[in-house]
LOKE-750634 format. One record per atom (N, C-alpha, C): residue in one letter; z, x, y. Coordinates in steps of 0.2 Angstrom, whole numbers, plus 5000, padded with zeros to 4 digits. Each point is the difference from the previous one (the first is absolute). Layout:
<rs>
AZXY ...
</rs>
This chain:
<rs>
X478353675100 X500749984997 X500049984993 X499549974998 X499949984993 X499950064995 X500450014995 X499950054996 X499450004995 X499650054999 X499550004996 X500250014992 X499650004996 X500150004993 X500550074998 X499850055003 X500350064999 X500750015003 X500149965005 X500750005004 X500549954997 X499749954997 X500449944998 X500550024995 X500649965001 X500650014995 X499849964994 X500250024994 X499949964994 X500349935001 X499649964999 X500249935000 X500449984994 X500549975000 X500449974995 X500049935000 X499649974996 X499949924999 X500649984996 X500549965003 X500649994996 X499849944995 X499549965001 X499849954996 X499349985001 X499749974994 X499349985001 X500049924998 X499849965004 X500049934999 X499349984997 X500049994994 X499349994996 X499749935003 X500449965003 X499649945003 X499850015007 X500350055003 X499850025007 X499350015002 X499749985005 X499350025002 X500050055005 X499650054999 X499950065005 X500750035001 X500250015007 X500650035001 X500649974998 X500049934998 X500649974998 X500150024993 X499650034996 X500150034994 X500650055000 X500050045006 X500550055001 X500549995005 X499949955004 X500549995006 X500149924999 X500649985004 X500149935000 X499549975005 X499949935000 X499549975004 X500150025007 X500650005003 X500150015007 X499950075002 X500250054995 X499950075001 X499250015000 X499649974996 X499350015000 X499749975006 X500249955002 X499749975007 X500250045006 X500650035000 X500250045006 X499650074999 X499950034994 X499650065000 X499349995001 X499749944998 X499349995002 X499949995008 X500549975003 X500049995007 X500050075004 X500450044997 X500150075003 X499450044999 X499750004994 X499450044998 X499449975004 X500049935002 X499549975003 X500050015008 X500650025002 X500150005008 X499650065003 X499749985005 X499650055004 X500450055004 X500749985001 X500450045003 X500550044995 X500150065001 X500550044996 X500450045005 X500650015000 X500549964996 X500149935002 X500349964996 X500149935002 X500849985000 X500249955004 X500749985000 X500049944996 X500749984998 X500149944997 X499749945003 X500150005007 X499849945004 X499249994999 X499750065000 X499249995000 X499849974993 X500450024995 X499849984993 X500249924999 X500649995003 X500249935000 X499549955004 X499850035006 X499549965004 X499449994995 X499750054997 X499449994996 X500249954994 X500550014997 X500149964994 X500249935002 X500349985005 X500349945002 X499449955001 X499450035001 X499449965001 X499849964993 X500250034995 X499849964993 X500749994996 X500550035002 X500649994996 X500649985004 X500549964998 X500649995004 X500550044998 X500050065003 X500550054998 X500550025006 X500650014999 X500550025005 X499850085001 X500250015007 X499950075002 X500550054995 X500649984999 X500450044996 X499850014993 X499649954997 X499750014993 X499550055000 X499650015005 X499550055001 X500450075001 X500550005004 X500450065001 X500350024994 X500349964996 X500350024994 X499550034995 X499449965000 X499550024995 X499750075002 X499950015006 X499750075002 X500550054999 X500749995001 X500550054998 X500050014993 X499949954995 X500050014993 X499350054998 X499549985004 X499450044998 X500150075003 X500450015005 X500150075002 X500550034995 X500549974997 X500450034995 X499650014993 X499549974999 X499550014994 X499550055002 X500150035005 X499550065002 X499349975001 X499949945002 X499349975001 X499950005008 X500550005004 X499950005007 X500450065002 X499850035006 X500350055003 X500249975007 X500550035003 X500349975007 X500350055004 X500049985006 X500450045005 X500349965005 X500550025004 X500349965005 X499750025007 X499949945003 X499750015007 X500549965005 X499950025006 X500549965005 X499549965005 X500249945001 X499649955004 X500549965004 X499749955004 X500449965004 X500649974997 X500049984994 X500549974997 X500550044996 X499950075001 X500450054996 X499650034995 X500350024994 X499750044995 X499749954995 X499450024997 X499749974995 X499650044996 X499849984994 X499650044995 X499249985001 X499650054999 X499349994999 X499850034993 X499649974997 X499850014993 X499350024999 X499850034995 X499350024998 X500050014992 X499549984997 X499950014993 X500150074998 X500450014995 X500150074997 X499450034996 X499649954998 X499450024997 X499449955001 X499450024999 X499549955001 X500049954994 X499749945001 X500049954996 X499750024993 X499450035000 X499750024994 X500450054996 X500350045004 X500550054996 X500649974997 X500249955003 X500649964997 X499749974994 X499549965000 X499749974995 X499950054994 X499650055001 X499950054995 X500650034997 X500550025004 X500750024998 X500349954995 X500049945003 X500449954996 X499749994993 X499349995000 X499649994994 X500150064995 X500050065003 X500150064996 X500750004997 X500549985003 X500650014998 X500149944994 X499749945001 X500149954995 X499650034993 X499450025001 X499650034995 X500350064996 X500350045004 X500450064997 X500649974996 X500349955002 X500649974996 X499749974994 X499449965000 X499749974994 X499850054995 X499750065003 X499750054995 X500650034997 X500550025004 X500650034997 X500449964994 X499949935001 X500449964996 X499549974994 X499450005001 X499549974995 X499450044998 X500050065003 X499450054999 X499349974999 X499750024995 X499349984999 X499849935000 X500549964999 X499949925000 X499849985007 X500350045006 X499849985007 X499350025001 X499850064998 X499350035001 X499549954996 X500249984994 X499549954997 X500049945003 X500549975003 X500049945003 X499650005007 X500150065003 X499650015007 X499250004998 X499950044995 X499350004998 X499749944998 X500449964996 X499749934998 X500049955005 X500350015006 X500049965005 X499450015005 X499750064999 X499550025005 X499349974997 X499550005005 X499449974998 X499550064998 X500250044995 X499650054998 X499649984994 X499550044998 X499649994994 X500550034994 X499949984994 X500350024994 X500050085000 X499450025001 X499950085000 X500450035005 X500049975006 X500450035006 X500850004998 X500249954997 X500749994998 X500250054995 X499550014995 X500150054995 X500150075003 X499650025004 X500050065003 X500650015004 X500249955004 X500750015004 X500650014995 X500049964994 X500550004996 X500050074997 X499550034998 X500050074997 X500250055005 X499849995007 X500350055005 X500749995001 X500349945000 X500749995000 X500450034995 X499749994994 X500350034994 X500050085000 X499550035003 X500050075001 X500550025005 X500149965006 X500550025005 X500749994997 X500149954996 X500749994997 X500250064996 X499550024996 X500150064995 X500250065004 X499650015006 X500250065004 X500750005003 X500249945002 X500649995003 X500650014995 X499949994994 X500550014995 X500050074998 X499550045001 X500050074998 X500550045005 
</rs>
């Protein structure tokens, strides 16, 4: 059910929280917690009740809060869902629209793309400076990036 890299929709990260840790850099704290619970679930698809039961062991959250959060994640194309019929009537079951690693890669790629479009070679130089490469390795990468930039402009 989870889409692979080739099947996944283009992720549109609406904001990047520079102070956020891991998923919270791209999602709100509750959205990140819910997505982690769904990605970690051994059962797929999951119900709101199942995620609520999982999360209430560590957080005091109302069922309706989880329900609203999962609906928002569906609206953001991070979750897929379908309607099922049970003893209590109709209910939704949810599953991740993409694998966790794909979400992370897509989100980082979108942020980097925005930075490169806005700041160009400054971004590349900062990335190179932040890595633990030797000066010679950094020089080689900078030269390669310079060649790639020239090719794109042609």
